[in-house]
DRENDO-1510 file (C-alpha; in Angstrom, 1 decimal, always signed):
<recs>
REC; n; res; u; v; w
REC; 1; MET; -11.5; +23.3; -6.5 .
REC; 2; SER; -14.6; +23.8; -4.4 .
REC; 3; ALA; -16.3; +20.9; -5.7 .
REC; 4; ARG; -13.5; +18.4; -4.4 .
REC; 5; ILE; -14.8; +16.2; -1.5 .
REC; 6; HIS; -12.8; +14.6; +1.5 .
REC; 7; ASN; -11.9; +11.2; -0.2 .
REC; 8; PHE; -11.8; +8.5; +2.1 .
REC; 9; ASN; -11.8; +5.7; -0.6 .
REC; 10; PRO; -9.7; +2.4; +0.1 .
REC; 11; GLY; -8.4; +2.5; -3.5 .
REC; 12; PRO; -8.0; +3.9; -6.0 .
REC; 13; ALA; -7.7; +6.6; -3.3 .
REC; 14; ALA; -6.9; +10.3; -3.0 .
REC; 15; LEU; -4.0; +11.7; -4.5 .
REC; 16; PRO; -2.2; +15.0; -3.3 .
REC; 17; LEU; -3.7; +18.1; -4.6 .
REC; 18; PRO; -0.3; +19.4; -5.8 .
REC; 19; VAL; +0.4; +16.5; -7.6 .
REC; 20; LEU; -3.0; +16.6; -9.5 .
REC; 21; GLU; -2.5; +20.2; -10.2 .
REC; 22; GLN; +1.0; +19.8; -11.5 .
REC; 23; ALA; -0.3; +17.0; -13.8 .
REC; 24; GLN; -3.1; +18.9; -15.1 .
REC; 25; VAL; -0.9; +21.7; -16.2 .
REC; 26; GLU; +1.8; +19.2; -17.9 .
REC; 27; PHE; -0.6; +17.1; -19.4 .
REC; 28; LEU; -1.2; +18.8; -23.0 .
REC; 29; ASP; +2.7; +19.7; -23.2 .
REC; 30; PHE; +5.1; +17.8; -20.9 .
REC; 31; LYS; +8.3; +19.6; -20.5 .
REC; 32; GLY; +7.9; +21.7; -23.8 .
REC; 33; SER; +7.9; +18.7; -26.0 .
REC; 34; GLY; +4.5; +19.6; -27.6 .
REC; 35; MET; +3.0; +16.2; -26.3 .
REC; 36; SER; +1.2; +14.9; -23.5 .
REC; 37; ILE; +2.9; +12.7; -21.0 .
REC; 38; ALA; +0.5; +10.2; -22.6 .
REC; 39; GLU; +1.9; +10.3; -26.0 .
REC; 40; ILE; +5.8; +10.6; -25.6 .
REC; 41; SER; +7.7; +7.3; -26.4 .
REC; 42; HIS; +8.6; +5.3; -23.2 .
REC; 43; ARG; +12.2; +4.8; -25.1 .
REC; 44; SER; +12.6; +8.7; -25.1 .
REC; 45; PRO; +15.1; +10.7; -23.0 .
REC; 46; LEU; +12.1; +12.6; -21.6 .
REC; 47; PHE; +10.6; +9.3; -20.2 .
REC; 48; GLU; +13.7; +7.8; -19.0 .
REC; 49; GLU; +14.2; +11.1; -16.8 .
REC; 50; VAL; +10.7; +10.5; -15.4 .
REC; 51; ILE; +11.5; +6.6; -14.6 .
REC; 52; ASN; +15.0; +7.4; -13.3 .
REC; 53; ASP; +13.9; +10.3; -11.1 .
REC; 54; ALA; +11.2; +8.0; -9.6 .
REC; 55; VAL; +13.7; +5.4; -8.9 .
REC; 56; SER; +16.0; +7.8; -7.1 .
REC; 57; ARG; +13.4; +9.5; -4.9 .
REC; 58; LEU; +12.1; +6.3; -3.8 .
REC; 59; LYS; +15.5; +4.9; -2.7 .
REC; 60; ARG; +16.3; +8.1; -1.1 .
REC; 61; LEU; +13.2; +8.1; +0.9 .
REC; 62; LEU; +13.7; +4.3; +2.0 .
REC; 63; LYS; +17.3; +4.8; +2.6 .
REC; 64; ALA; +17.7; +1.7; +0.1 .
REC; 65; GLY; +21.3; +1.0; -0.9 .
REC; 66; ASP; +22.6; +0.3; -4.4 .
REC; 67; ASN; +21.9; -3.2; -3.7 .
REC; 68; PHE; +18.1; -2.7; -4.3 .
REC; 69; ARG; +16.6; -2.3; -7.7 .
REC; 70; VAL; +13.2; -0.6; -8.2 .
REC; 71; LEU; +10.6; -1.9; -10.7 .
REC; 72; PHE; +7.5; -0.7; -12.0 .
REC; 73; LEU; +5.5; -3.5; -13.1 .
REC; 74; GLN; +1.9; -4.2; -14.2 .
REC; 75; GLY; -0.9; -6.7; -12.9 .
REC; 76; GLY; -1.2; -5.3; -9.5 .
REC; 77; ALA; +0.0; -6.7; -6.2 .
REC; 78; SER; -2.1; -9.8; -7.1 .
REC; 79; THR; +0.3; -10.9; -9.8 .
REC; 80; GLN; +3.2; -10.7; -7.4 .
REC; 81; PHE; +1.5; -13.4; -5.1 .
REC; 82; ALA; +2.4; -15.6; -8.0 .
REC; 83; MET; +5.6; -14.1; -9.2 .
REC; 84; VAL; +7.2; -14.0; -5.7 .
REC; 85; PRO; +7.2; -17.7; -5.2 .
REC; 86; MET; +8.1; -18.3; -9.0 .
REC; 87; ASN; +11.2; -16.3; -8.7 .
REC; 88; LEU; +12.4; -16.6; -5.1 .
REC; 89; LEU; +11.6; -20.1; -4.0 .
REC; 90; PRO; +14.2; -22.6; -5.0 .
REC; 91; ALA; +14.0; -26.3; -5.2 .
REC; 92; GLY; +14.3; -27.9; -2.1 .
REC; 93; LYS; +13.5; -24.9; -0.1 .
REC; 94; VAL; +10.0; -23.9; +2.0 .
REC; 95; ALA; +8.5; -20.4; +2.0 .
REC; 96; GLU; +6.8; -19.4; +4.9 .
REC; 97; TYR; +3.6; -17.0; +5.5 .
REC; 98; ILE; +1.9; -15.0; +8.0 .
REC; 99; ASN; -1.7; -14.8; +7.6 .
REC; 100; THR; -3.3; -11.5; +8.7 .
REC; 101; GLY; -6.5; -11.3; +6.4 .
REC; 102; THR; -7.8; -11.2; +3.0 .
REC; 103; TRP; -4.9; -10.3; +0.9 .
REC; 104; ALA; -2.2; -12.7; +3.0 .
REC; 105; THR; -4.9; -15.3; +2.2 .
REC; 106; LYS; -4.8; -14.7; -1.4 .
REC; 107; ALA; -1.1; -14.7; -1.5 .
REC; 108; ILE; -1.2; -18.1; +0.2 .
REC; 109; LYS; -3.9; -19.2; -2.3 .
REC; 110; GLU; -1.5; -18.7; -5.3 .
REC; 111; ILE; +1.5; -20.6; -3.9 .
REC; 112; GLU; -0.9; -23.3; -3.1 .
REC; 113; ILE; -2.1; -23.2; -6.9 .
REC; 114; LEU; +1.5; -23.4; -8.1 .
REC; 115; GLY; +2.0; -26.3; -5.8 .
REC; 116; LYS; +5.2; -24.9; -4.2 .
REC; 117; PRO; +6.2; -26.0; -0.6 .
REC; 118; HIS; +5.0; -23.5; +2.0 .
REC; 119; LYS; +4.1; -23.2; +5.7 .
REC; 120; VAL; +1.7; -20.7; +7.4 .
REC; 121; ILE; +3.7; -20.3; +10.6 .
REC; 122; ALA; +1.0; -17.5; +12.3 .
REC; 123; SER; -2.6; -16.6; +11.6 .
REC; 124; SER; -5.1; -14.2; +13.1 .
REC; 125; ALA; -7.9; -16.0; +11.5 .
REC; 126; ASP; -9.1; -17.4; +14.9 .
REC; 127; ARG; -10.4; -14.0; +15.9 .
REC; 128; ASP; -11.4; -13.1; +12.3 .
REC; 129; PHE; -8.3; -11.0; +11.6 .
REC; 130; CYS; -8.6; -8.4; +14.2 .
REC; 131; TYR; -5.1; -8.4; +15.4 .
REC; 132; ILE; -1.5; -9.1; +14.3 .
REC; 133; PRO; +0.0; -12.3; +15.6 .
REC; 134; LYS; +3.1; -11.9; +17.9 .
REC; 135; GLY; +4.1; -15.6; +18.4 .
REC; 136; TYR; +5.6; -17.2; +15.6 .
REC; 137; ASP; +8.8; -19.4; +15.0 .
REC; 138; VAL; +10.8; -18.6; +11.6 .
REC; 139; SER; +12.7; -21.7; +10.3 .
REC; 140; GLN; +16.2; -20.3; +9.4 .
REC; 141; ASP; +16.3; -22.3; +6.4 .
REC; 142; ALA; +13.2; -20.8; +4.9 .
REC; 143; ALA; +13.5; -19.3; +1.6 .
REC; 144; TYR; +11.5; -16.2; +2.6 .
REC; 145; LEU; +9.0; -15.0; +5.1 .
REC; 146; HIS; +5.9; -13.6; +3.5 .
REC; 147; TYR; +3.8; -10.9; +5.4 .
REC; 148; THR; +1.2; -8.3; +4.4 .
REC; 149; SER; +2.2; -5.0; +6.5 .
REC; 150; ASN; -1.3; -3.6; +6.3 .
REC; 151; ASN; -4.8; -5.0; +6.3 .
REC; 152; THR; -7.2; -2.8; +4.4 .
REC; 153; ILE; -10.3; -4.6; +5.1 .
REC; 154; LYS; -9.9; -5.4; +8.7 .
REC; 155; GLY; -8.0; -2.2; +9.8 .
REC; 156; THR; -4.9; -3.8; +11.3 .
REC; 157; GLN; -1.1; -3.2; +10.6 .
REC; 158; TRP; +2.4; -4.4; +11.7 .
REC; 159; SER; +4.0; -1.6; +13.9 .
REC; 160; ALA; +7.2; -2.9; +12.7 .
REC; 161; PRO; +8.4; -5.8; +10.5 .
REC; 162; PRO; +8.4; -9.5; +11.7 .
REC; 163; VAL; +11.6; -10.4; +13.1 .
REC; 164; SER; +13.0; -13.3; +10.8 .
REC; 165; GLY; +16.8; -13.8; +11.6 .
REC; 166; ASN; +18.8; -14.4; +8.6 .
REC; 167; VAL; +15.6; -15.1; +6.4 .
REC; 168; PRO; +14.9; -12.6; +3.9 .
REC; 169; LEU; +11.4; -10.9; +4.3 .
REC; 170; VAL; +9.0; -10.3; +1.4 .
REC; 171; SER; +6.1; -7.8; +2.2 .
REC; 172; ASP; +3.1; -6.8; +0.4 .
REC; 173; MET; +3.0; -3.1; +1.6 .
REC; 174; SER; +0.3; -1.9; -0.9 .
REC; 175; SER; -1.7; -0.1; +1.7 .
REC; 176; ASP; +1.0; +1.6; +3.8 .
REC; 177; ILE; +4.0; +2.1; +1.9 .
REC; 178; LEU; +5.9; +5.3; +2.9 .
REC; 179; CYS; +3.3; +6.1; +5.7 .
REC; 180; LYS; +6.4; +5.9; +7.8 .
REC; 181; PRO; +10.0; +4.7; +7.9 .
REC; 182; PHE; +11.1; +1.2; +8.2 .
REC; 183; ASP; +14.2; -0.8; +7.8 .
REC; 184; ILE; +14.1; -2.3; +4.1 .
REC; 185; ASN; +17.5; -3.9; +4.6 .
REC; 186; PRO; +16.2; -7.2; +6.0 .
REC; 187; HIS; +13.5; -7.3; +3.0 .
REC; 188; GLY; +14.6; -9.4; +0.0 .
REC; 189; LEU; +11.4; -7.9; -1.9 .
REC; 190; VAL; +8.7; -5.3; -1.1 .
REC; 191; TYR; +5.7; -4.8; -3.4 .
REC; 192; ALA; +2.9; -2.3; -3.5 .
REC; 193; GLY; +0.0; -1.8; -5.7 .
REC; 194; ALA; +0.3; +2.3; -6.3 .
REC; 195; GLN; -3.5; +2.9; -6.3 .
REC; 196; LYS; -3.4; +3.7; -2.3 .
REC; 197; ASN; -0.4; +5.7; -1.3 .
REC; 198; LEU; +1.9; +5.8; -4.3 .
REC; 199; GLY; -0.2; +7.0; -7.3 .
REC; 200; PRO; -3.1; +5.8; -9.5 .
REC; 201; ALA; -4.1; +2.3; -10.5 .
REC; 202; GLY; -2.1; +0.8; -13.3 .
REC; 203; VAL; +1.3; +0.1; -11.9 .
REC; 204; THR; +3.1; -1.8; -9.2 .
REC; 205; VAL; +6.2; -0.8; -7.5 .
REC; 206; VAL; +8.8; -3.7; -6.4 .
REC; 207; MET; +11.8; -3.2; -4.9 .
REC; 208; ILE; +14.1; -6.2; -4.8 .
REC; 209; ARG; +17.7; -7.0; -3.5 .
REC; 210; GLU; +20.1; -7.9; -5.9 .
REC; 211; ASP; +20.9; -11.2; -4.2 .
REC; 212; MET; +17.4; -12.0; -4.6 .
REC; 213; LEU; +17.6; -11.6; -8.2 .
REC; 214; ASP; +19.9; -14.6; -8.5 .
REC; 215; ARG; +17.2; -17.0; -7.6 .
REC; 216; THR; +15.3; -16.2; -10.7 .
REC; 217; PRO; +15.0; -19.3; -12.9 .
REC; 218; LYS; +15.0; -19.2; -16.4 .
REC; 219; ASP; +12.1; -21.8; -17.1 .
REC; 220; ILE; +9.4; -19.4; -16.2 .
REC; 221; PRO; +7.7; -17.2; -18.6 .
REC; 222; THR; +9.9; -14.2; -19.8 .
REC; 223; MET; +7.5; -11.5; -18.4 .
REC; 224; MET; +7.2; -13.0; -15.0 .
REC; 225; ARG; +10.8; -12.8; -14.5 .
REC; 226; TYR; +12.2; -10.3; -12.1 .
REC; 227; THR; +15.6; -10.2; -13.9 .
REC; 228; THR; +13.8; -9.3; -17.3 .
REC; 229; HIS; +12.6; -5.9; -15.7 .
REC; 230; ALA; +15.5; -5.3; -13.7 .
REC; 231; GLU; +17.7; -5.6; -16.8 .
REC; 232; LYS; +15.9; -3.3; -18.8 .
REC; 233; ASN; +15.0; -0.7; -16.2 .
REC; 234; SER; +11.2; -1.7; -16.4 .
REC; 235; LEU; +11.4; -0.9; -20.2 .
REC; 236; TYR; +11.3; -4.4; -21.4 .
REC; 237; ASN; +8.0; -3.7; -22.9 .
REC; 238; THR; +6.0; -0.5; -22.9 .
REC; 239; PRO; +5.4; +0.4; -19.2 .
REC; 240; PRO; +2.4; +2.4; -17.7 .
REC; 241; CYS; +3.9; +5.7; -18.3 .
REC; 242; ILE; +1.2; +7.9; -16.9 .
REC; 243; ALA; +0.8; +5.9; -13.6 .
REC; 244; ILE; +4.6; +5.9; -13.3 .
REC; 245; TYR; +5.0; +9.7; -14.0 .
REC; 246; LEU; +2.2; +10.2; -11.2 .
REC; 247; VAL; +4.1; +8.1; -8.9 .
REC; 248; GLY; +7.2; +10.4; -9.3 .
REC; 249; LEU; +5.2; +13.4; -8.7 .
REC; 250; VAL; +3.9; +11.9; -5.3 .
REC; 251; LEU; +7.4; +10.8; -4.2 .
REC; 252; LYS; +8.7; +14.5; -5.1 .
REC; 253; TRP; +5.5; +15.6; -2.8 .
REC; 254; ILE; +6.6; +13.2; +0.0 .
REC; 255; GLU; +10.2; +14.2; -0.3 .
REC; 256; GLU; +10.0; +18.0; -1.0 .
REC; 257; THR; +6.7; +19.3; +0.4 .
REC; 258; ILE; +5.9; +16.9; +3.4 .
REC; 259; GLY; +9.9; +16.7; +4.4 .
REC; 260; GLY; +10.2; +12.8; +4.2 .
REC; 261; LEU; +9.2; +9.8; +6.0 .
REC; 262; ASP; +9.8; +11.1; +9.5 .
REC; 263; SER; +7.3; +14.2; +8.9 .
REC; 264; MET; +4.8; +11.7; +7.2 .
REC; 265; GLU; +4.6; +9.6; +10.2 .
REC; 266; LYS; +4.0; +12.4; +12.5 .
REC; 267; ARG; +1.2; +13.7; +10.3 .
REC; 268; ASN; -0.4; +10.3; +10.0 .
REC; 269; GLN; -0.1; +9.7; +13.7 .
REC; 270; GLN; -1.8; +13.0; +14.3 .
REC; 271; LYS; -4.7; +11.9; +11.8 .
REC; 272; ALA; -5.1; +8.6; +13.6 .
REC; 273; GLU; -4.8; +9.8; +17.1 .
REC; 274; ALA; -7.6; +12.5; +16.2 .
REC; 275; LEU; -10.0; +9.7; +14.6 .
REC; 276; TYR; -9.3; +6.8; +16.8 .
REC; 277; GLY; -9.3; +8.9; +20.2 .
REC; 278; TYR; -12.8; +10.3; +19.2 .
REC; 279; MET; -14.1; +6.8; +18.4 .
REC; 280; ASP; -12.8; +5.4; +21.7 .
REC; 281; ALA; -14.3; +8.1; +23.9 .
REC; 282; SER; -17.8; +8.5; +22.0 .
REC; 283; GLY; -19.2; +5.3; +23.2 .
REC; 284; PHE; -21.3; +5.3; +19.9 .
REC; 285; TYR; -18.6; +4.1; +17.4 .
REC; 286; ARG; -16.6; +1.0; +18.0 .
REC; 287; GLY; -13.5; +0.1; +16.6 .
REC; 288; THR; -13.1; -3.3; +15.2 .
REC; 289; ALA; -9.4; -3.8; +15.4 .
REC; 290; ASP; -7.6; -4.5; +18.8 .
REC; 291; LYS; -5.7; -1.3; +20.1 .
REC; 292; ASP; -2.4; -2.6; +19.8 .
REC; 293; SER; -2.9; -3.6; +16.2 .
REC; 294; ARG; -4.7; -0.6; +14.7 .
REC; 295; SER; -3.7; +0.6; +11.4 .
REC; 296; LEU; -2.6; +4.3; +10.7 .
REC; 297; MET; -3.9; +4.1; +7.3 .
REC; 298; ASN; -7.5; +2.1; +7.4 .
REC; 299; VAL; -9.7; +2.9; +10.4 .
REC; 300; THR; -12.5; +0.4; +10.6 .
REC; 301; PHE; -15.5; +0.8; +12.9 .
REC; 302; ARG; -19.0; -0.2; +13.5 .
REC; 303; LEU; -22.1; +1.9; +14.7 .
REC; 304; PRO; -25.0; +0.5; +17.3 .
REC; 305; SER; -26.8; -1.2; +14.2 .
REC; 306; GLU; -26.6; -1.7; +10.6 .
REC; 307; ASP; -29.5; +0.8; +9.8 .
REC; 308; LEU; -27.4; +3.4; +11.5 .
REC; 309; GLU; -24.4; +2.4; +9.5 .
REC; 310; LYS; -26.4; +3.0; +6.2 .
REC; 311; LYS; -27.7; +6.3; +7.4 .
REC; 312; PHE; -24.2; +7.2; +8.4 .
REC; 313; ILE; -22.8; +6.5; +5.2 .
REC; 314; SER; -25.6; +8.2; +3.3 .
REC; 315; GLU; -25.4; +11.6; +5.4 .
REC; 316; ALA; -21.7; +11.8; +5.1 .
REC; 317; THR; -21.6; +11.5; +1.6 .
REC; 318; LYS; -24.3; +14.4; +1.4 .
REC; 319; ASN; -21.6; +16.3; +3.4 .
REC; 320; SER; -18.9; +15.8; +1.1 .
REC; 321; LEU; -17.1; +12.8; +2.9 .
REC; 322; GLY; -16.9; +10.1; +0.8 .
REC; 323; GLY; -15.9; +6.5; +0.7 .
REC; 324; LEU; -16.7; +5.5; +4.2 .
REC; 325; LYS; -18.6; +2.4; +3.4 .
REC; 326; GLY; -16.7; -0.9; +4.8 .
REC; 327; HIS; -15.6; -3.7; +2.4 .
REC; 328; ARG; -18.5; -5.7; +1.3 .
REC; 329; SER; -17.0; -8.8; +2.8 .
REC; 330; VAL; -17.3; -7.2; +6.5 .
REC; 331; GLY; -19.6; -4.4; +6.1 .
REC; 332; GLY; -19.6; -1.4; +8.7 .
REC; 333; CYS; -17.6; +1.6; +8.1 .
REC; 334; ARG; -13.9; +2.3; +7.1 .
REC; 335; ALA; -12.0; +5.8; +6.9 .
REC; 336; SER; -9.2; +5.1; +4.7 .
REC; 337; ILE; -6.8; +7.9; +5.8 .
REC; 338; TYR; -3.7; +7.5; +3.5 .
REC; 339; ASN; -0.7; +9.9; +3.0 .
REC; 340; ALA; -2.7; +12.0; +0.7 .
REC; 341; ILE; -5.6; +12.9; +3.1 .
REC; 342; GLY; -4.6; +15.9; +5.3 .
REC; 343; PRO; -5.6; +16.5; +8.9 .
REC; 344; GLU; -8.2; +18.7; +7.7 .
REC; 345; SER; -10.2; +16.0; +6.1 .
REC; 346; VAL; -9.9; +14.0; +9.4 .
REC; 347; ASN; -11.0; +16.7; +11.4 .
REC; 348; SER; -14.0; +17.3; +9.3 .
REC; 349; LEU; -15.0; +13.7; +9.5 .
REC; 350; VAL; -14.6; +13.7; +13.4 .
REC; 351; GLU; -16.9; +16.8; +13.5 .
REC; 352; PHE; -19.5; +14.9; +11.5 .
REC; 353; MET; -19.2; +11.8; +13.5 .
REC; 354; LYS; -19.9; +14.1; +16.6 .
REC; 355; GLU; -22.9; +15.6; +15.1 .
REC; 356; PHE; -24.2; +12.3; +13.8 .
REC; 357; ALA; -23.9; +10.6; +17.3 .
REC; 358; ARG; -25.4; +13.6; +19.0 .
REC; 359; LYS; -28.5; +13.3; +16.9 .
REC; 360; ASN; -28.7; +9.4; +16.9 .
REC; 361; GLY; -27.0; +8.3; +19.9 .
</recs>
């Protein structure tokens, strides 16, 4: 374990060490079966137990009622950009979107490709997506309101879901799901690529309210229908078994080791306050997101020059602080401090930042 680094990668991202250790123990012989988790049939009682346990844990963590279904799908959150309007936008209705950056822009692009009626009711593009919009009007006859809860690239996050009245919310929560409690009930659908806060790459978790399933048309491809997967407990075809197994272990870690989402939020706030607090006081590092829109998960910042940023990333890597390079589209630096990142990793980063500023400021 001494070779493990402080992993600030934005995704695929760090997994909790206890999860990796349990997976290591069980990988060759899963629960006395004589087979790896990678080898057992997805139709077997062993795997049904795995998937049902993950469903139950996720619903408990989010306090989701029996009217929500949990689906484990493939194709990443990017496939959901198209599946959402294909399934949830009835004829004669308009979908509404709030654009807060790259991933919201991509979701809007997909509904445009489909030629479905939609409207962008708010955007922070005017200031390069460095804030979360506060003024917007939701049409009460809209089919749904789509928002992206956290912007990994620009480092912004909704502090609470948008207020939409009776219009169902649809949210891409790929990069901050389970970082804190939220009220799932106004949401008709929540989706999240697992590779940041839930598990490894390869599975996308969808939580859909049963009344939204009634909207699914029968004239779209079978694999693109939410009803297909809901009716078969995500076992219509062979699912990504290992990824679902690891998601289940992560959910168990959050529930049993961390103590649930209230405890997780306190842990994440502690990490974010330590990092943002030092940055703001340093006079050397500059956060790129407005303070009232800052993300608990992705801390984006700049140094006085691009040359110093390159030096910072290089020296950080040599000091076992990995994944700090900003997204290629924006440059700069980014520390992704997802759920699996412990306070000790953030403290190590802050100490390195202090020493780097002292030497180079």
